[in-house]
C-alpha positions in Angstrom: 3.3 -25.9 -4.0 3.8 -26.5 -7.7 7.0 -25.9 -9.8 5.9 -22.4 -10.8 5.4 -21.4 -7.1 8.8 -22.9 -6.3 10.4 -20.8 -9.0 8.7 -17.7 -7.7 10.0 -18.5 -4.2 13.5 -19.1 -5.5 13.5 -15.8 -7.5 12.2 -13.9 -4.5 15.1 -15.4 -2.4 17.6 -14.5 -5.1 16.3 -10.9 -5.3 16.5 -10.6 -1.5 20.1 -11.8 -1.5 21.0 -9.3 -4.2 19.4 -6.5 -2.2 21.4 -7.5 0.8 24.6 -7.3 -1.3 23.7 -3.9 -2.6 22.8 -2.6 0.9 26.2 -3.8 2.1 27.9 -1.9 -0.7 25.9 1.2 0.1 26.8 1.0 3.8 30.5 0.7 2.9 30.3 3.7 0.7 28.5 5.8 3.4 31.1 4.7 6.0 34.0 5.8 3.8 35.4 2.2 3.7 35.6 2.1 -0.1 39.2 0.9 -0.4 40.4 -1.3 -3.3 40.5 -4.3 -0.9 36.9 -3.7 0.2 35.6 -3.4 -3.4 37.5 -6.6 -4.4 36.0 -8.5 -1.4 32.5 -7.3 -2.2 32.9 -8.1 -5.9 34.4 -11.5 -5.2 31.8 -12.4 -2.7 29.0 -14.0 -4.8 25.4 -13.3 -4.0 24.5 -15.8 -1.3 23.2 -19.1 -2.5 19.6 -19.8 -1.9 19.3 -22.7 0.5 16.4 -25.0 1.4 16.1 -23.0 4.6 15.5 -19.8 2.6 12.9 -21.5 0.5 11.2 -23.0 3.6 11.1 -19.5 5.2 9.5 -18.0 2.2 7.0 -20.9 1.9 6.0 -20.3 5.5 5.5 -16.6 4.8 3.4 -17.4 1.8 1.3 -19.9 3.8 0.7 -17.3 6.5 -0.3 -14.8 3.9 -2.7 -17.2 2.3 -4.3 -18.0 5.6 -4.8 -14.2 6.3 -6.4 -13.8 2.9 -8.8 -16.7 3.5 -9.6 -15.3 6.9 -10.4 -11.9 5.4 -12.5 -13.4 2.7 -14.4 -15.5 5.3 -14.9 -12.4 7.6 -16.5 -10.5 4.7 
């Protein structure tokens, strides 16, 4: 995996973390738990940091996807 691919993986992981934060906020709003304390906690909680485990997971998914594509190409 080259530097460009690693950047794409890191950006994907960051986007996923941001979506999780947004989903949490939406859940809190739906459940009526939108107090000042909850908002402060959500706002103060930074988007989770991308770890090497996240990148490894995404790399594994990409590898599986590439194998599937190659298999489909070989089957045709």
